[in-house]
MIMIKOL-441627 format. One record per residue: residue number from 1; residue in three letters; chain; x, y, z negated of N, C-alpha, C, O, CB in turn. Coordinates in nm, 3 decimals, decimal comma. Glycine has a CB too. Layout:
! MIMIKOL-441627
+-------+------+------+---------+---------+---------+---------+---------+---------+---------+---------+---------+---------+---------+---------+---------+---------+---------+
! numar ! sese ! mike !    n.px !    n.py !    n.pz !   ca.px !   ca.py !   ca.pz !    c.px !    c.py !    c.pz !    o.px !    o.py !    o.pz !   cb.px !   cb.py !   cb.pz !
+-------+------+------+---------+---------+---------+---------+---------+---------+---------+---------+---------+---------+---------+---------+---------+---------+---------+
!   NUM !  ALA !    A !       X !       Y !       Z !       X !       Y !       Z !       X !       Y !       Z !       X !       Y !       Z !       X !       Y !       Z !
...
+-------+------+------+---------+---------+---------+---------+---------+---------+---------+---------+---------+---------+---------+---------+---------+---------+---------+
//
This chain:
! MIMIKOL-441627
+-------+------+------+---------+---------+---------+---------+---------+---------+---------+---------+---------+---------+---------+---------+---------+---------+---------+
! numar ! sese ! mike !    n.px !    n.py !    n.pz !   ca.px !   ca.py !   ca.pz !    c.px !    c.py !    c.pz !    o.px !    o.py !    o.pz !   cb.px !   cb.py !   cb.pz !
+-------+------+------+---------+---------+---------+---------+---------+---------+---------+---------+---------+---------+---------+---------+---------+---------+---------+
!     1 !  MET !    A !  -3,302 !  -1,602 !  -3,838 !  -3,247 !  -1,492 !  -3,911 !  -3,324 !  -1,366 !  -3,876 !  -3,351 !  -1,338 !  -3,759 !  -3,097 !  -1,477 !  -3,880 !
!     2 !  MET !    A !  -3,360 !  -1,292 !  -3,977 !  -3,435 !  -1,167 !  -3,958 !  -3,339 !  -1,052 !  -3,940 !  -3,239 !  -1,043 !  -4,012 !  -3,532 !  -1,140 !  -4,077 !
!     3 !  VAL !    A !  -3,367 !  -0,965 !  -3,847 !  -3,288 !  -0,844 !  -3,827 !  -3,363 !  -0,726 !  -3,886 !  -3,479 !  -0,703 !  -3,853 !  -3,257 !  -0,821 !  -3,677 !
!     4 !  ASP !    A !  -3,297 !  -0,652 !  -3,972 !  -3,359 !  -0,539 !  -4,037 !  -3,325 !  -0,412 !  -3,960 !  -3,212 !  -0,365 !  -3,966 !  -3,315 !  -0,528 !  -4,182 !
!     5 !  HIS !    A !  -3,421 !  -0,357 !  -3,890 !  -3,402 !  -0,231 !  -3,819 !  -3,483 !  -0,123 !  -3,893 !  -3,606 !  -0,124 !  -3,891 !  -3,446 !  -0,243 !  -3,668 !
!     6 !  SER !    A !  -3,412 !  -0,033 !  -3,956 !  -3,482 !   0,072 !  -4,029 !  -3,534 !   0,175 !  -3,930 !  -3,489 !   0,181 !  -3,815 !  -3,390 !   0,137 !  -4,135 !
!     7 !  ILE !    A !  -3,626 !   0,256 !  -3,975 !  -3,684 !   0,360 !  -3,892 !  -3,574 !   0,463 !  -3,856 !  -3,578 !   0,523 !  -3,748 !  -3,802 !   0,429 !  -3,966 !
!     8 !  ASP !    A !  -3,479 !   0,483 !  -3,945 !  -3,374 !   0,582 !  -3,922 !  -3,276 !   0,543 !  -3,811 !  -3,217 !   0,630 !  -3,748 !  -3,297 !   0,606 !  -4,050 !
!     9 !  GLU !    A !  -3,260 !   0,416 !  -3,787 !  -3,166 !   0,371 !  -3,686 !  -3,243 !   0,310 !  -3,569 !  -3,300 !   0,202 !  -3,582 !  -3,067 !   0,268 !  -3,744 !
!    10 !  PRO !    A !  -3,245 !   0,379 !  -3,454 !  -3,319 !   0,325 !  -3,340 !  -3,255 !   0,198 !  -3,284 !  -3,134 !   0,177 !  -3,297 !  -3,329 !   0,431 !  -3,230 !
!    11 !  LEU !    A !  -3,336 !   0,116 !  -3,226 !  -3,290 !  -0,009 !  -3,165 !  -3,197 !   0,016 !  -3,047 !  -3,101 !  -0,058 !  -3,027 !  -3,408 !  -0,092 !  -3,121 !
!    12 !  LEU !    A !  -3,226 !   0,121 !  -2,970 !  -3,145 !   0,160 !  -2,855 !  -3,111 !   0,308 !  -2,864 !  -3,191 !   0,388 !  -2,914 !  -3,218 !   0,129 !  -2,722 !
!    13 !  TRP !    A !  -2,993 !   0,344 !  -2,814 !  -2,950 !   0,484 !  -2,810 !  -2,965 !   0,539 !  -2,670 !  -2,947 !   0,467 !  -2,572 !  -2,806 !   0,499 !  -2,857 !
!    14 !  ASP !    A !  -2,997 !   0,667 !  -2,661 !  -2,993 !   0,733 !  -2,531 !  -2,847 !   0,770 !  -2,501 !  -2,759 !   0,752 !  -2,585 !  -3,085 !   0,861 !  -2,529 !
!    15 !  ILE !    A !  -2,824 !   0,820 !  -2,381 !  -2,688 !   0,850 !  -2,337 !  -2,625 !   0,957 !  -2,426 !  -2,507 !   0,948 !  -2,459 !  -2,687 !   0,896 !  -2,191 !
!    16 !  LYS !    A !  -2,700 !   1,056 !  -2,465 !  -2,647 !   1,163 !  -2,549 !  -2,599 !   1,108 !  -2,685 !  -2,491 !   1,143 !  -2,732 !  -2,754 !   1,272 !  -2,571 !
!    17 !  THR !    A !  -2,680 !   1,022 !  -2,745 !  -2,643 !   0,965 !  -2,875 !  -2,520 !   0,877 !  -2,863 !  -2,430 !   0,883 !  -2,947 !  -2,760 !   0,884 !  -2,934 !
!    18 !  ALA !    A !  -2,515 !   0,794 !  -2,758 !  -2,399 !   0,709 !  -2,737 !  -2,273 !   0,795 !  -2,717 !  -2,165 !   0,762 !  -2,768 !  -2,422 !   0,616 !  -2,615 !
!    19 !  ALA !    A !  -2,287 !   0,904 !  -2,644 !  -2,173 !   0,994 !  -2,622 !  -2,124 !   1,054 !  -2,753 !  -2,004 !   1,061 !  -2,778 !  -2,211 !   1,106 !  -2,523 !
!    20 !  ILE !    A !  -2,218 !   1,097 !  -2,836 !  -2,182 !   1,154 !  -2,966 !  -2,110 !   1,048 !  -3,051 !  -2,006 !   1,076 !  -3,111 !  -2,309 !   1,208 !  -3,040 !
!    21 !  ARG !    A !  -2,164 !   0,929 !  -3,056 !  -2,105 !   0,822 !  -3,137 !  -1,965 !   0,785 !  -3,085 !  -1,878 !   0,748 !  -3,164 !  -2,196 !   0,698 !  -3,137 !
!    22 !  LEU !    A !  -1,943 !   0,794 !  -2,955 !  -1,814 !   0,760 !  -2,896 !  -1,718 !   0,879 !  -2,888 !  -1,601 !   0,862 !  -2,853 !  -1,834 !   0,703 !  -2,759 !
!    23 !  SER !    A !  -1,766 !   0,998 !  -2,918 !  -1,687 !   1,122 !  -2,909 !  -1,638 !   1,145 !  -2,766 !  -1,524 !   1,185 !  -2,743 !  -1,567 !   1,116 !  -3,006 !
!    24 !  ILE !    A !  -1,727 !   1,118 !  -2,671 !  -1,699 !   1,144 !  -2,530 !  -1,819 !   1,218 !  -2,471 !  -1,923 !   1,230 !  -2,535 !  -1,669 !   1,011 !  -2,452 !
!    25 !  SER !    A !  -1,805 !   1,266 !  -2,350 !  -1,915 !   1,341 !  -2,287 !  -2,022 !   1,247 !  -2,233 !  -1,993 !   1,132 !  -2,199 !  -1,862 !   1,430 !  -2,173 !
!    26 !  PRO !    A !  -2,144 !   1,295 !  -2,224 !  -2,250 !   1,215 !  -2,162 !  -2,216 !   1,171 !  -2,018 !  -2,253 !   1,061 !  -1,976 !  -2,380 !   1,293 !  -2,161 !
!    27 !  SER !    A !  -2,146 !   1,256 !  -1,945 !  -2,109 !   1,217 !  -1,807 !  -2,010 !   1,101 !  -1,807 !  -2,014 !   1,017 !  -1,717 !  -2,047 !   1,338 !  -1,731 !
!    28 !  THR !    A !  -1,923 !   1,093 !  -1,907 !  -1,831 !   0,980 !  -1,918 !  -1,911 !   0,853 !  -1,950 !  -1,882 !   0,746 !  -1,895 !  -1,723 !   1,006 !  -2,028 !
!    29 !  VAL !    A !  -2,010 !   0,863 !  -2,037 !  -2,096 !   0,748 !  -2,066 !  -2,164 !   0,703 !  -1,938 !  -2,169 !   0,583 !  -1,910 !  -2,201 !   0,785 !  -2,175 !
!    30 !  ARG !    A !  -2,216 !   0,795 !  -1,860 !  -2,282 !   0,760 !  -1,732 !  -2,186 !   0,690 !  -1,638 !  -2,223 !   0,593 !  -1,573 !  -2,338 !   0,885 !  -1,663 !
!    31 !  ARG !    A !  -2,061 !   0,739 !  -1,631 !  -1,960 !   0,675 !  -1,544 !  -1,929 !   0,534 !  -1,593 !  -1,915 !   0,442 !  -1,512 !  -1,830 !   0,759 !  -1,539 !
!    32 !  GLU !    A !  -1,918 !   0,515 !  -1,721 !  -1,890 !   0,381 !  -1,775 !  -2,005 !   0,285 !  -1,749 !  -1,984 !   0,167 !  -1,725 !  -1,862 !   0,390 !  -1,926 !
!    33 !  ILE !    A !  -2,126 !   0,337 !  -1,755 !  -2,244 !   0,254 !  -1,719 !  -2,241 !   0,222 !  -1,570 !  -2,264 !   0,107 !  -1,531 !  -2,377 !   0,328 !  -1,756 !
!    34 !  ALA !    A !  -2,212 !   0,321 !  -1,487 !  -2,212 !   0,301 !  -1,342 !  -2,108 !   0,198 !  -1,296 !  -2,132 !   0,122 !  -1,203 !  -2,185 !   0,434 !  -1,272 !
!    35 !  CYS !    A !  -1,992 !   0,196 !  -1,363 !  -1,887 !   0,099 !  -1,321 !  -1,904 !  -0,035 !  -1,390 !  -1,827 !  -0,127 !  -1,364 !  -1,748 !   0,155 !  -1,352 !
!    36 !  GLY !    A !  -2,003 !  -0,048 !  -1,477 !  -2,030 !  -0,176 !  -1,542 !  -1,954 !  -0,200 !  -1,671 !  -1,963 !  -0,308 !  -1,729 !  -1,999 !  -0,285 !  -1,448 !
!    37 !  ALA !    A !  -1,878 !  -0,101 !  -1,716 !  -1,801 !  -0,118 !  -1,841 !  -1,887 !  -0,111 !  -1,966 !  -1,853 !  -0,169 !  -2,069 !  -1,693 !  -0,014 !  -1,850 !
!    38 !  LEU !    A !  -1,998 !  -0,038 !  -1,956 !  -2,089 !  -0,022 !  -2,069 !  -2,229 !  -0,062 !  -2,026 !  -2,293 !   0,009 !  -1,949 !  -2,087 !   0,124 !  -2,124 !
!    39 !  PRO !    A !  -2,277 !  -0,177 !  -2,074 !  -2,411 !  -0,220 !  -2,033 !  -2,521 !  -0,133 !  -2,089 !  -2,508 !  -0,075 !  -2,197 !  -2,434 !  -0,363 !  -2,075 !
!    40 !  CYS !    A !  -2,630 !  -0,125 !  -2,016 !  -2,746 !  -0,050 !  -2,064 !  -2,874 !  -0,121 !  -2,027 !  -2,875 !  -0,214 !  -1,946 !  -2,745 !   0,092 !  -2,007 !
!    41 !  VAL !    A !  -2,980 !  -0,076 !  -2,087 !  -3,114 !  -0,122 !  -2,056 !  -3,185 !  -0,004 !  -1,989 !  -3,179 !   0,108 !  -2,038 !  -3,192 !  -0,173 !  -2,186 !
!    42 !  GLU !    A !  -3,251 !  -0,031 !  -1,879 !  -3,322 !   0,077 !  -1,813 !  -3,473 !   0,055 !  -1,832 !  -3,529 !  -0,047 !  -1,793 !  -3,285 !   0,083 !  -1,660 !
!    43 !  ILE !    A !  -3,535 !   0,152 !  -1,894 !  -3,679 !   0,146 !  -1,920 !  -3,743 !   0,269 !  -1,857 !  -3,718 !   0,382 !  -1,899 !  -3,710 !   0,138 !  -2,075 !
!    44 !  ARG !    A !  -3,824 !   0,245 !  -1,756 !  -3,894 !   0,352 !  -1,686 !  -3,800 !   0,461 !  -1,639 !  -3,830 !   0,580 !  -1,650 !  -4,001 !   0,412 !  -1,774 !
!    45 !  GLY !    A !  -3,684 !   0,419 !  -1,587 !  -3,585 !   0,512 !  -1,534 !  -3,493 !   0,573 !  -1,636 !  -3,402 !   0,647 !  -1,599 !  -3,654 !   0,619 !  -1,463 !
!    46 !  ARG !    A !  -3,514 !   0,543 !  -1,762 !  -3,431 !   0,598 !  -1,869 !  -3,329 !   0,495 !  -1,912 !  -3,365 !   0,383 !  -1,949 !  -3,516 !   0,642 !  -1,988 !
!    47 !  LYS !    A !  -3,200 !   0,531 !  -1,907 !  -3,094 !   0,440 !  -1,947 !  -3,074 !   0,447 !  -2,098 !  -3,051 !   0,553 !  -2,155 !  -2,963 !   0,474 !  -1,872 !
!    48 !  LEU !    A !  -3,084 !   0,329 !  -2,161 !  -3,067 !   0,321 !  -2,307 !  -2,959 !   0,217 !  -2,338 !  -2,944 !   0,118 !  -2,267 !  -3,202 !   0,284 !  -2,377 !
!    49 !  ILE !    A !  -2,886 !   0,241 !  -2,446 !  -2,771 !   0,157 !  -2,477 !  -2,790 !   0,095 !  -2,614 !  -2,824 !   0,162 !  -2,711 !  -2,641 !   0,239 !  -2,473 !
!    50 !  ASN !    A !  -2,767 !  -0,036 !  -2,621 !  -2,771 !  -0,109 !  -2,747 !  -2,649 !  -0,070 !  -2,828 !  -2,538 !  -0,074 !  -2,775 !  -2,776 !  -0,263 !  -2,724 !
!    51 !  PRO !    A !  -2,663 !  -0,032 !  -2,956 !  -2,545 !   0,002 !  -3,037 !  -2,440 !  -0,108 !  -3,041 !  -2,321 !  -0,079 !  -3,048 !  -2,589 !   0,034 !  -3,178 !
!    52 !  GLN !    A !  -2,483 !  -0,234 !  -3,037 !  -2,384 !  -0,343 !  -3,035 !  -2,303 !  -0,340 !  -2,906 !  -2,186 !  -0,376 !  -2,908 !  -2,453 !  -0,479 !  -3,050 !
!    53 !  ALA !    A !  -2,363 !  -0,298 !  -2,795 !  -2,289 !  -0,285 !  -2,670 !  -2,181 !  -0,178 !  -2,683 !  -2,073 !  -0,191 !  -2,625 !  -2,384 !  -0,251 !  -2,554 !
!    54 !  VAL !    A !  -2,210 !  -0,071 !  -2,759 !  -2,109 !   0,032 !  -2,782 !  -1,995 !  -0,025 !  -2,866 !  -1,878 !   0,000 !  -2,836 !  -2,172 !   0,156 !  -2,853 !
!    55 !  ASN !    A !  -2,028 !  -0,101 !  -2,971 !  -1,924 !  -0,164 !  -3,053 !  -1,839 !  -0,258 !  -2,971 !  -1,717 !  -0,258 !  -2,985 !  -1,986 !  -0,240 !  -3,169 !
!    56 !  ASP !    A !  -1,901 !  -0,338 !  -2,885 !  -1,828 !  -0,430 !  -2,797 !  -1,739 !  -0,353 !  -2,700 !  -1,626 !  -0,393 !  -2,675 !  -1,925 !  -0,521 !  -2,720 !
!    57 !  TYR !    A !  -1,790 !  -0,244 !  -2,646 !  -1,714 !  -0,160 !  -2,554 !  -1,589 !  -0,107 !  -2,623 !  -1,480 !  -0,110 !  -2,566 !  -1,801 !  -0,043 !  -2,502 !
!    58 !  VAL !    A !  -1,604 !  -0,057 !  -2,747 !  -1,489 !  -0,004 !  -2,820 !  -1,388 !  -0,115 !  -2,845 !  -1,268 !  -0,093 !  -2,831 !  -1,534 !   0,059 !  -2,955 !
!    59 !  SER !    A !  -1,435 !  -0,233 !  -2,880 !  -1,343 !  -0,347 !  -2,903 !  -1,263 !  -0,379 !  -2,778 !  -1,144 !  -0,406 !  -2,785 !  -1,422 !  -0,472 !  -2,949 !
!    60 !  ARG !    A !  -1,331 !  -0,375 !  -2,664 !  -1,261 !  -0,406 !  -2,536 !  -1,161 !  -0,296 !  -2,500 !  -1,059 !  -0,324 !  -2,437 !  -1,364 !  -0,421 !  -2,421 !
!    61 !  GLN !    A !  -1,188 !  -0,174 !  -2,540 !  -1,101 !  -0,061 !  -2,507 !  -0,983 !  -0,046 !  -2,603 !  -0,886 !   0,024 !  -2,573 !  -1,180 !   0,066 !  -2,507 !
!    62 !  THR !    A !  -0,991 !  -0,113 !  -2,718 !  -0,886 !  -0,099 !  -2,820 !  -0,757 !  -0,167 !  -2,774 !  -0,756 !  -0,283 !  -2,735 !  -0,933 !  -0,159 !  -2,953 !
!    63 !  ARG !    A !  -0,649 !  -0,091 !  -2,781 !  -0,518 !  -0,142 !  -2,747 !  -0,431 !  -0,135 !  -2,871 !  -0,429 !  -0,034 !  -2,942 !  -0,454 !  -0,061 !  -2,630 !
!    64 !  TYR !    A !  -0,360 !  -0,243 !  -2,898 !  -0,271 !  -0,246 !  -3,013 !  -0,129 !  -0,242 !  -2,965 !  -0,093 !  -0,308 !  -2,868 !  -0,296 !  -0,370 !  -3,100 !
!    65 !  ASN !    A !  -0,048 !  -0,164 !  -3,035 !   0,093 !  -0,151 !  -3,000 !   0,169 !  -0,258 !  -3,074 !   0,191 !  -0,248 !  -3,195 !   0,148 !  -0,011 !  -3,034 !
!    66 !  SER !    A !   0,211 !  -0,361 !  -3,002 !   0,278 !  -0,474 !  -3,067 !   0,423 !  -0,445 !  -3,101 !   0,489 !  -0,524 !  -3,169 !   0,272 !  -0,596 !  -2,977 !
!    67 !  THR !    A !   0,474 !  -0,329 !  -3,055 !   0,614 !  -0,295 !  -3,085 !   0,627 !  -0,212 !  -3,212 !   0,739 !  -0,182 !  -3,254 !   0,676 !  -0,219 !  -2,968 !
!    68 !  CYS !    A !   0,517 !  -0,176 !  -3,275 !   0,525 !  -0,101 !  -3,400 !   0,569 !  -0,192 !  -3,513 !   0,538 !  -0,311 !  -3,515 !   0,389 !  -0,035 !  -3,434 !
!    69 !  VAL !    A !   0,641 !  -0,135 !  -3,606 !   0,688 !  -0,212 !  -3,721 !   0,581 !  -0,222 !  -3,826 !   0,602 !  -0,283 !  -3,930 !   0,813 !  -0,149 !  -3,780 !
+-------+------+------+---------+---------+---------+---------+---------+---------+---------+---------+---------+---------+---------+---------+---------+---------+---------+
//
């Protein structure tokens, strides 16, 4: 299966971009990486995040209220 990555969408996000996409601060992204909740790739000392890892992180953080009608 071929994966289509356009020029407009980078393969990996930096911490600032991940923070913007998650609507949280970059320091919160760093803390989530440090505790292992958000995986990253480190390239030459720069932490980069796969967008799918962000989607997976959001899925794990989602809580549903089973008592709602």
